[in-house]
C-alpha positions as CSV (number, residue, x, y, z in Angstrom):
1,X,148.3,93.8,81.7
2,X,145.9,90.8,81.0
3,X,147.6,88.6,83.8
4,X,146.3,91.7,85.8
5,X,143.0,92.1,84.6
6,X,142.1,88.6,85.0
7,X,143.7,88.2,88.5
8,X,141.4,91.4,89.5
9,X,138.4,89.3,87.5
10,X,139.3,86.3,90.0
11,X,139.2,88.5,93.3
12,X,135.9,90.4,92.1
13,X,134.1,86.8,91.5
14,X,135.9,85.8,95.2
15,X,134.1,88.2,96.5
16,X,130.4,88.0,95.0
17,X,131.0,84.6,96.7
18,X,130.7,86.1,100.4
19,X,127.4,86.5,102.3
20,X,127.1,90.1,104.2
21,X,124.1,89.3,106.3
22,X,122.2,86.3,108.1
23,X,118.4,86.5,107.9
24,X,118.3,88.8,104.5
25,X,117.7,87.9,100.7
26,X,120.5,87.1,98.8
27,X,119.4,89.5,95.5
28,X,121.2,89.9,92.3
29,X,122.0,92.0,89.0
30,X,123.3,90.8,85.2
31,X,125.3,93.2,83.3
32,X,123.2,92.2,80.3
33,X,120.2,90.3,79.6
34,X,122.9,87.8,77.6
35,X,125.5,87.3,79.9
36,X,124.8,84.9,83.3
37,X,127.8,86.6,85.4
38,X,126.5,88.4,87.8
39,X,127.5,92.3,88.2
40,X,126.5,92.0,92.0
41,X,125.8,90.9,94.9
42,X,124.7,91.6,97.5
43,X,122.1,90.5,101.3
44,X,119.8,93.4,102.3
45,X,116.6,92.8,104.6
46,X,114.6,95.5,102.0
47,X,115.8,93.7,99.3
48,X,113.3,92.7,96.5
49,X,111.8,89.1,96.6
50,X,112.1,88.3,92.7
51,X,116.0,89.3,93.1
52,X,116.5,85.9,95.1
53,X,114.4,84.3,92.4
54,X,116.4,85.3,89.6
55,X,119.4,84.9,91.7
56,X,118.6,81.0,90.5
57,X,118.1,81.9,87.2
58,X,121.2,84.0,86.9
59,X,123.6,80.8,87.5
60,X,123.7,77.1,88.8
61,X,126.4,78.6,91.1
62,X,124.6,80.7,93.1
63,X,122.0,78.6,94.1
64,X,124.0,77.5,97.5
65,X,124.1,81.1,98.5
66,X,120.5,81.2,98.0
67,X,119.3,78.3,99.4
68,X,121.6,78.6,102.8
69,X,119.5,82.2,103.7
70,X,116.9,82.3,105.5
71,X,113.8,83.4,103.2
72,X,112.6,86.9,103.5
73,X,109.2,86.8,101.2
74,X,107.7,89.9,100.4
75,X,105.3,89.0,97.5
76,X,103.8,92.2,96.8
77,X,107.4,93.1,95.6
78,X,108.0,90.1,93.0
79,X,105.4,92.0,90.4
80,X,102.7,94.2,89.6
81,X,101.1,91.6,87.8
82,X,99.0,88.9,89.6
83,X,99.9,86.2,87.1
84,X,103.3,86.5,87.8
85,X,103.3,87.0,91.2
86,X,101.6,83.6,92.0
87,X,104.4,82.1,89.6
88,X,107.5,83.5,91.1
89,X,106.0,81.9,94.6
90,X,105.3,78.7,93.7
91,X,108.6,78.2,92.6
92,X,110.2,80.4,95.0
93,X,108.4,77.9,97.7
94,X,108.9,75.0,95.8
95,X,113.3,75.5,95.3
96,X,113.9,77.2,98.6
97,X,114.7,74.5,101.7
98,X,113.9,77.0,104.5
99,X,113.4,78.2,106.9
100,X,111.9,81.2,106.5
101,X,112.0,84.8,108.4
102,X,109.2,86.2,106.8
103,X,106.5,85.7,104.6
104,X,104.4,89.1,103.7
105,X,101.3,87.7,101.5
106,X,98.9,91.5,101.6
107,X,95.8,91.2,99.3
108,X,95.8,87.9,98.6
109,X,93.1,87.8,95.7
110,X,91.1,84.2,96.8
111,X,88.5,83.4,94.4
112,X,89.1,80.0,93.4
113,X,92.9,79.5,95.3
114,X,91.9,78.6,98.9
115,X,93.5,74.8,98.0
116,X,96.9,77.0,96.4
117,X,97.4,79.3,99.4
118,X,97.0,76.9,102.0
119,X,99.5,74.7,99.9
120,X,102.1,77.7,99.9
121,X,101.5,78.0,103.9
122,X,102.4,73.9,104.3
123,X,105.3,74.7,102.1
124,X,108.7,73.3,103.9
125,X,110.4,76.5,102.8
126,X,108.2,78.6,105.2
127,X,109.7,76.1,108.7
128,X,110.3,78.1,111.6
129,X,108.4,81.8,110.0
130,X,109.0,84.2,112.1
131,X,107.3,87.1,111.0
132,X,103.5,86.9,108.8
133,X,101.6,89.3,107.3
134,X,98.7,88.5,105.6
135,X,95.2,89.7,104.2
136,X,92.6,88.9,101.4
137,X,92.0,91.5,98.7
138,X,87.7,92.1,99.9
139,X,86.3,91.2,96.2
140,X,82.9,90.5,97.9
141,X,81.4,91.7,101.1
142,X,79.3,88.7,101.4
143,X,81.8,86.2,100.9
144,X,84.1,84.4,103.7
145,X,87.7,84.4,103.3
146,X,88.8,82.3,106.1
147,X,92.7,82.3,106.7
148,X,93.6,78.8,106.5
149,X,94.4,76.9,109.6
150,X,97.5,76.0,108.3
151,X,98.5,79.4,109.2
152,X,98.5,78.5,112.7
153,X,101.6,75.6,112.2
154,X,104.1,78.3,112.9
155,X,102.9,79.4,116.1
156,X,105.5,77.9,117.9
157,X,108.6,80.3,115.9
158,X,106.1,83.4,115.2
159,X,107.3,86.6,117.1
160,X,105.3,89.6,114.4
161,X,101.8,88.8,113.1
162,X,99.4,91.0,111.1
163,X,96.3,89.7,109.7
164,X,94.2,92.0,108.2
165,X,90.6,91.9,106.7
166,X,89.9,88.0,106.9
167,X,88.0,85.1,109.7
168,X,89.9,83.8,112.1
169,X,89.3,79.9,112.5
170,X,87.1,79.0,115.3
171,X,88.1,76.5,118.0
172,X,92.3,76.3,118.1
173,X,93.3,72.9,119.2
174,X,94.0,73.3,123.3
175,X,97.4,72.5,122.6
176,X,98.4,75.7,120.1
177,X,100.9,78.4,121.8
178,X,102.6,81.4,120.4
179,X,104.9,81.0,123.5
180,X,107.3,83.3,121.3
181,X,105.0,86.2,120.0
182,X,105.6,89.5,120.9
183,X,103.7,91.7,118.7
184,X,99.7,90.8,117.2
185,X,98.0,93.4,115.1
186,X,93.7,92.5,113.9
187,X,92.4,94.7,111.1
188,X,89.5,94.5,110.5
189,X,89.3,90.7,111.4
190,X,86.2,88.3,112.4
191,X,87.3,86.4,115.1
192,X,84.7,85.5,118.1
193,X,85.2,86.8,121.5
194,X,85.8,83.3,122.4
195,X,88.4,82.8,120.4
196,X,90.7,86.2,120.8
197,X,90.6,85.2,124.9
198,X,91.7,81.6,123.7
199,X,94.4,83.0,121.8
200,X,95.4,85.9,124.2
201,X,95.8,83.5,126.7
202,X,98.3,81.2,124.7
203,X,100.4,84.2,123.8
204,X,103.3,83.9,126.7
205,X,105.3,86.5,125.6
206,X,102.8,88.7,124.0
207,X,104.2,92.7,124.4
208,X,102.2,94.9,122.1
209,X,98.5,93.8,120.7
210,X,96.8,96.2,118.1
211,X,93.3,95.7,117.4
212,X,91.3,97.8,115.2
213,X,87.9,97.3,113.4
214,X,87.6,94.0,114.3
215,X,84.0,92.0,114.3
216,X,82.8,89.7,116.4
217,X,84.3,91.0,119.9
218,X,81.7,93.2,122.2
219,X,83.7,92.9,125.5
220,X,87.5,92.6,125.6
221,X,89.4,91.8,129.0
222,X,92.9,91.6,129.2
223,X,94.8,89.3,131.6
224,X,98.4,89.1,130.8
225,X,101.7,89.1,132.8
226,X,103.9,90.5,129.9
227,X,101.5,93.0,127.7
228,X,103.1,96.2,127.8
229,X,101.1,98.2,125.1
230,X,97.6,98.1,123.9
231,X,95.7,100.4,121.2
232,X,92.0,99.4,120.0
233,X,89.4,100.3,118.1
234,X,86.2,100.0,117.1
235,X,85.5,99.6,113.5
236,X,83.8,102.7,111.9
237,X,81.4,100.9,109.4
238,X,78.1,101.9,110.3
239,X,76.6,98.1,109.3
240,X,78.5,96.9,112.8
241,X,77.7,99.5,115.1
242,X,75.3,97.1,116.3
243,X,77.3,94.2,116.7
244,X,80.0,96.0,117.4
245,X,82.9,96.7,120.1
246,X,81.2,97.9,123.1
247,X,83.8,97.2,126.3
248,X,87.7,96.8,127.4
249,X,88.2,96.0,130.5
250,X,91.8,95.8,131.7
251,X,92.1,93.1,134.9
252,X,95.4,92.5,135.4
253,X,98.4,93.9,133.0
254,X,101.1,94.2,135.9
255,X,103.6,95.7,132.6
256,X,101.1,97.8,130.8
257,X,102.3,100.9,129.9
258,X,100.3,101.9,127.1
259,X,96.3,102.1,126.9
260,X,95.3,103.7,123.6
261,X,92.0,103.8,122.1
262,X,93.4,105.6,119.0
263,X,89.9,106.3,117.4
264,X,87.6,106.9,120.5
265,X,84.6,108.4,119.0
266,X,84.1,104.8,117.0
267,X,84.1,103.1,120.2
268,X,84.7,101.3,122.4
269,X,82.2,103.1,124.4
270,X,83.2,102.0,128.1
271,X,86.8,101.3,129.5
272,X,87.8,99.8,132.3
273,X,91.1,100.0,134.4
274,X,91.4,97.3,137.1
275,X,95.3,96.4,137.8
276,X,97.7,98.3,135.5
277,X,100.2,99.2,138.2
278,X,102.7,100.8,135.2
279,X,100.6,102.6,133.0
280,X,102.5,105.7,131.4
281,X,100.6,106.5,128.5
282,X,96.8,107.3,128.3
283,X,94.9,108.2,125.0
284,X,93.2,109.4,123.0
285,X,90.8,110.3,125.3
286,X,87.8,111.8,124.2
287,X,83.8,112.5,124.9
288,X,82.9,109.1,122.6
289,X,83.7,107.4,126.1
290,X,80.8,107.9,127.7
291,X,82.4,105.8,131.2
292,X,85.7,105.8,132.0
293,X,87.1,104.1,135.0
294,X,90.5,104.4,136.3
295,X,90.5,102.5,139.6
296,X,87.5,104.2,141.6
297,X,88.2,107.3,139.8
298,X,84.9,107.7,137.2
299,X,84.2,109.7,133.8
300,X,81.5,110.3,132.3
301,X,82.2,111.7,129.0
302,X,85.1,113.4,129.8
303,X,83.6,114.7,133.1
304,X,84.6,113.4,136.4
305,X,81.7,112.3,138.7
306,X,84.0,110.5,141.4
307,X,87.8,111.5,141.8
308,X,89.5,109.5,143.9
309,X,92.2,107.5,142.5
310,X,95.6,109.5,142.0
311,X,97.4,107.7,139.4
312,X,101.1,109.0,139.8
313,X,102.2,106.8,137.4
314,X,100.6,108.0,134.3
315,X,103.3,110.2,131.9
316,X,101.5,111.4,128.8
317,X,98.2,112.0,128.8
318,X,96.1,112.5,125.4
319,X,92.6,114.5,125.4
320,X,90.8,115.0,121.8
321,X,86.9,117.0,122.3
322,X,85.3,119.8,122.2
323,X,82.6,118.7,124.7
324,X,84.6,119.6,128.4
325,X,85.1,122.8,129.2
326,X,88.9,123.6,131.3
327,X,87.2,122.5,134.7
328,X,87.4,119.2,133.4
329,X,91.0,119.4,131.9
330,X,92.2,120.0,135.4
331,X,90.1,116.8,137.0
332,X,92.4,114.9,134.8
333,X,95.3,117.0,135.3
334,X,94.6,116.5,139.3
335,X,94.0,113.0,138.9
336,X,97.4,112.3,137.2
337,X,100.0,114.2,139.3
338,X,103.0,113.5,137.5
339,X,102.2,113.8,134.5
340,X,104.4,115.1,131.8
341,X,102.8,115.4,128.3
342,X,100.0,116.6,127.7
343,X,97.7,116.7,124.1
344,X,94.8,118.3,123.5
345,X,93.1,120.1,121.1
346,X,91.6,123.7,121.8
347,X,88.8,123.9,124.4
348,X,86.4,127.0,124.2
349,X,86.5,128.3,128.2
350,X,88.7,129.7,130.7
351,X,89.1,129.4,134.0
352,X,91.8,131.2,136.3
353,X,94.3,129.4,138.2
354,X,94.1,129.5,141.8
355,X,97.6,128.6,143.5
356,X,95.7,127.9,147.0
357,X,94.7,125.2,145.5
358,X,97.8,124.1,143.2
359,X,97.6,121.0,140.9
360,X,101.2,119.2,141.4
361,X,101.6,118.5,137.8
362,X,101.8,122.1,136.9
363,X,103.4,123.2,139.7
364,X,106.3,120.7,139.0
365,X,106.1,118.1,136.1
366,X,104.2,119.0,133.1
367,X,107.6,119.7,130.4
368,X,105.5,119.5,127.3
369,X,101.8,120.7,126.2
370,X,100.6,120.7,122.4
371,X,97.5,122.1,121.0
372,X,96.0,121.3,118.2
373,X,93.2,123.4,116.5
374,X,95.1,126.5,117.6
375,X,93.6,129.6,115.6
376,X,94.6,132.4,117.1
377,X,91.7,133.6,118.6
378,X,90.4,135.0,121.6
379,X,89.3,131.5,123.4
380,X,92.4,130.1,121.8
381,X,94.4,132.3,123.2
382,X,92.6,132.4,126.4
383,X,92.8,128.9,126.7
384,X,97.0,128.3,125.5
385,X,97.7,130.9,128.4
386,X,96.6,128.9,131.0
387,X,99.7,126.8,130.4
388,X,101.6,129.7,129.5
389,X,101.4,131.6,132.6
390,X,101.0,128.5,135.3
391,X,102.9,125.7,134.0
392,X,106.3,126.4,135.8
393,X,108.0,123.0,134.5
394,X,107.2,123.7,131.1
395,X,110.1,123.1,128.2
396,X,107.8,122.9,124.8
397,X,105.2,124.3,123.5
398,X,103.6,123.6,120.5
399,X,100.4,125.0,118.5
400,X,99.1,124.1,115.8
401,X,96.2,124.4,113.1
402,X,95.3,126.5,110.0
403,X,96.9,129.4,110.3
404,X,99.2,131.0,107.8
405,X,102.2,131.8,110.7
406,X,103.0,135.1,109.1
407,X,105.6,137.4,110.8
408,X,103.3,139.8,112.1
409,X,101.0,137.3,113.0
410,X,103.1,135.7,115.2
411,X,104.0,138.8,116.2
412,X,100.9,139.0,117.4
413,X,100.5,135.8,119.2
414,X,103.7,136.6,121.1
415,X,101.9,139.4,122.9
416,X,98.2,137.9,123.4
417,X,99.9,135.1,124.7
418,X,101.9,137.4,127.5
419,X,104.9,135.3,126.7
420,X,107.2,138.1,128.7
421,X,105.4,136.6,131.8
422,X,105.6,132.6,131.1
423,X,105.9,131.1,134.8
424,X,108.9,129.1,133.1
425,X,112.0,130.7,131.8
426,X,112.8,127.4,130.1
427,X,110.1,127.4,128.0
428,X,110.1,127.7,124.2
429,X,106.8,128.1,122.0
430,X,106.3,126.8,118.4
431,X,103.4,127.9,116.0
432,X,103.4,124.9,113.4
433,X,100.6,124.5,110.2
434,X,98.9,121.6,110.3
435,X,96.0,120.0,108.5
436,X,95.6,117.4,111.4
437,X,93.2,118.1,113.5
438,X,93.5,115.0,116.0
439,X,96.0,112.9,117.5
440,X,94.4,109.4,116.0
441,X,97.1,109.1,113.3
442,X,99.8,107.2,115.6
443,X,102.5,105.1,113.6
444,X,104.5,104.1,116.6
445,X,101.6,101.6,118.5
446,X,103.5,99.2,118.2
447,X,107.9,100.7,118.7
448,X,108.4,100.1,122.7
449,X,111.7,101.8,121.8
450,X,109.7,105.0,122.7
451,X,108.3,106.7,125.8
452,X,106.2,109.0,123.7
453,X,104.3,107.2,120.9
454,X,102.4,110.3,120.0
455,X,105.6,112.6,119.7
456,X,104.9,113.2,115.6
457,X,109.0,114.5,115.7
458,X,110.1,111.3,115.9
């Protein structure tokens, strides 16, 4: 029995020495505080970084395994105490030889520790870093919070960058390029217009760009052979409205599939699309956009003033406004004849569909309609009925708003919407209770694996 137990223990120890993944953290836990023998070791991208540091303290024989694993350093998971987090980061970077896969350093409290931060970023342990997520904890709104230039030393290897609440350094070296950067997020970053355009011109593989609430940019010009998704919004802070994001111009974006003004009432007020031949997703659009130019077609505050361009590539359209009437919506539908999905807020206006003047997407392509702010009152019903009675390819219609959706109410809605007369026999209708009245909360902005980033069922 003792021999069998010893053999089993030896086999268990051998199993512990196997790594199960690359680019992951090696984590360990112990059987007791007094025992240095690990009871389990696993490799997982989502494991806490603190466990990787503990591996070194648990037993010397685990050091080679930990040191041979690319570093995934999530500082926020190390401890709830700032002093301990700082200590752990310094120890990990001093002990690990590199390379690193990911560094997440959110809400760093600068104070008098700029030199320490710069030293961390210069560490050999972070060589070949692929993902960087960094932000400051803003304690003084009048102070400067500069991103250390040492963060740019990872430019040749970075694939994903998320920067928040910091000042981006101006005057980048002309030789600095980001040949692998595919995803870039700037949130409440102070950066000059020239610096941003210079940065974007050096991202030859950039596929997804998200700009929200940044300072120093009035006019964004997009000239990118690789960009597929662009999400953007100006700052909502009134103190920066006078120097705010005013205009987006898509000059040449041959691969652009998504153009998403996420909070259009905050700005920019003008959007011009000159060349985006693969555009498939457009929105959120609202009357907060004063001028929308799509080729030679022009909308002013959601009202068409010149309908000369038909864009057949657009499949998903998002309209969120109380301003336009149904005539304005029909103009949008006419502009996008191959539209398949429409997300829209209830509009208090109706019109009759003229079969002698058919709308192509209503006749053949529109498969899904999502209506927000639906309360079941007469104007809401009349608006929804336009699609119920006319959309011949409709498969799914969702009506969401602040209603109780009890059986009596649902039966009444079915009758008033005349669902028995629906134009598409394959159409299914869903009523939902929701407190979300707009389409701005989008968690799929960077996810290029899905065709519809506004689909909340995903």
